[in-house]
C-alpha positions as CSV (number, residue, x, y, z in Angstrom):
1,M,163.7,7.5,114.1
2,E,161.9,10.4,112.5
3,T,159.3,12.4,114.5
4,V,156.1,13.6,112.8
5,L,153.6,16.2,114.2
6,I,150.1,15.7,113.0
7,T,147.5,18.4,113.6
8,G,143.9,17.3,113.9
9,A,145.0,13.8,114.8
10,N,142.1,12.7,116.9
11,R,139.9,11.4,114.1
12,G,139.6,10.8,110.3
13,I,142.6,11.3,108.1
14,G,144.8,12.5,111.0
15,L,144.1,9.4,113.2
16,A,144.6,7.0,110.2
17,L,147.8,8.7,109.3
18,A,149.1,8.5,112.9
19,E,148.4,4.7,112.9
20,A,150.1,4.2,109.5
21,L,153.2,6.2,110.5
22,L,153.5,4.2,113.7
23,R,153.4,0.9,111.7
24,E,156.2,2.3,109.6
25,G,158.4,3.1,112.6
26,Y,157.9,6.8,113.1
27,A,157.4,8.6,116.4
28,V,154.1,10.6,116.3
29,I,153.1,13.8,118.0
30,A,149.4,13.8,117.8
31,G,147.9,17.3,118.2
32,C,144.2,17.9,118.9
33,R,142.0,20.5,120.4
34,H,140.5,18.2,123.0
35,P,143.1,15.5,124.0
36,E,141.0,14.5,127.1
37,A,138.3,13.3,124.7
38,A,140.7,11.6,122.2
39,T,140.0,8.1,123.5
40,H,141.5,6.3,120.5
41,L,144.6,8.4,120.5
42,K,145.1,7.8,124.2
43,Q,144.8,4.0,123.6
44,L,147.2,4.2,120.8
45,A,149.7,6.1,123.0
46,A,149.3,3.5,125.8
47,S,149.8,0.6,123.4
48,R,152.9,2.2,121.7
49,S,154.7,3.4,124.8
50,G,157.2,6.1,124.1
51,L,156.2,6.5,120.4
52,V,153.1,8.7,120.7
53,D,152.7,12.0,122.4
54,V,149.1,13.3,122.6
55,L,149.1,17.1,123.1
56,L,146.8,20.0,123.2
57,L,147.1,21.9,119.9
58,D,144.5,24.4,118.7
59,V,145.8,25.8,115.4
60,N,143.7,28.9,116.0
61,S,145.5,29.9,119.1
62,D,149.0,31.5,119.1
63,E,149.4,30.7,122.8
64,L,148.5,27.0,122.5
65,V,150.6,26.5,119.4
66,S,153.6,28.2,121.2
67,A,153.0,25.9,124.2
68,A,152.9,22.9,121.9
69,V,156.3,23.9,120.5
70,E,157.8,23.9,124.0
71,M,156.2,20.6,124.8
72,V,157.6,19.0,121.7
73,R,161.0,20.5,122.4
74,K,161.0,19.0,125.9
75,A,159.5,15.7,125.0
76,R,161.3,14.9,121.8
77,N,163.8,17.7,121.2
78,R,163.3,17.2,117.5
79,L,160.8,17.4,114.7
80,D,161.2,16.1,111.2
81,V,157.8,16.5,109.5
82,I,154.7,18.6,110.1
83,V,151.4,17.3,108.7
84,N,148.9,20.2,108.7
85,N,145.7,18.1,108.8
86,A,143.5,20.1,111.2
87,G,140.6,21.7,109.2
88,L,137.0,22.4,109.1
89,M,134.1,23.1,106.9
90,P,131.3,24.8,108.8
91,E,127.9,23.3,108.8
92,E,127.3,19.9,107.3
93,G,129.5,20.4,104.3
94,N,126.9,19.8,101.7
95,E,125.1,23.1,101.7
96,S,124.9,25.4,98.7
97,I,127.6,28.1,98.7
98,S,124.8,30.6,98.2
99,N,123.2,29.7,101.5
100,L,126.2,29.7,103.8
101,P,126.8,32.8,105.9
102,L,130.2,34.5,105.1
103,A,131.1,34.1,108.8
104,H,131.4,30.4,108.1
105,F,134.0,31.0,105.4
106,R,136.0,33.3,107.7
107,S,136.0,30.6,110.4
108,A,137.1,27.9,107.9
109,F,139.8,30.2,106.4
110,E,141.2,31.0,109.9
111,T,141.5,27.3,110.7
112,N,142.4,25.8,107.3
113,V,144.8,28.5,106.0
114,V,145.9,30.8,108.8
115,G,146.2,27.8,111.2
116,C,148.6,26.0,108.8
117,A,150.7,29.1,108.6
118,R,150.7,29.6,112.4
119,V,151.9,26.0,113.0
120,I,154.6,26.2,110.3
121,R,155.9,29.5,111.6
122,A,155.9,28.3,115.2
123,F,157.6,25.0,114.6
124,L,160.0,26.1,111.9
125,P,163.0,26.6,114.2
126,L,162.7,23.1,115.5
127,L,162.0,21.7,112.0
128,R,165.1,23.4,110.6
129,E,167.2,21.2,112.9
130,S,166.1,18.1,111.1
131,H,168.3,16.4,108.4
132,R,165.2,15.7,106.3
133,P,162.5,18.3,107.2
134,G,159.1,18.2,105.5
135,I,155.8,19.9,105.6
136,L,152.6,18.3,104.3
137,N,149.4,20.3,104.0
138,V,146.3,18.0,103.8
139,S,143.0,19.0,102.2
140,S,139.9,17.0,101.4
141,G,136.7,17.3,99.4
142,L,135.2,19.5,102.2
143,G,137.7,22.2,101.1
144,S,136.2,22.3,97.7
145,I,133.4,24.7,96.7
146,T,133.1,23.3,93.2
147,T,130.3,20.9,94.3
148,R,128.6,23.4,96.5
149,G,126.9,25.5,93.7
């Protein structure tokens, strides 16, 4: 059974992907910034005993990502796929690019780009032990500035 780590798994695309992968027979490590508030994930973990691990994972924190690596190593001792799904678009997402403060772009870049690199670098040694390793970086319309003119 392959094991998949999903960042930002507490809602939206991440949560839907976790549910779909479980239906297909994968073990899921569901990372999120606030696992105590991830009600649906906790219910999913309870209903799929032994197949879902919900863990604290903030892609903006070296310390929390390192701690997550150790938790995955202890709980599963393997990782086959990383799905970098955690991301943000500051504000509502429909503002004009000309009105958003540059600090919002820095924050989004830290999470959406540097956060992906941080997770990949930290989990790479564990991922390299897989027979079929994979990395999937997810984006959405919120990541586009084309419609924000």
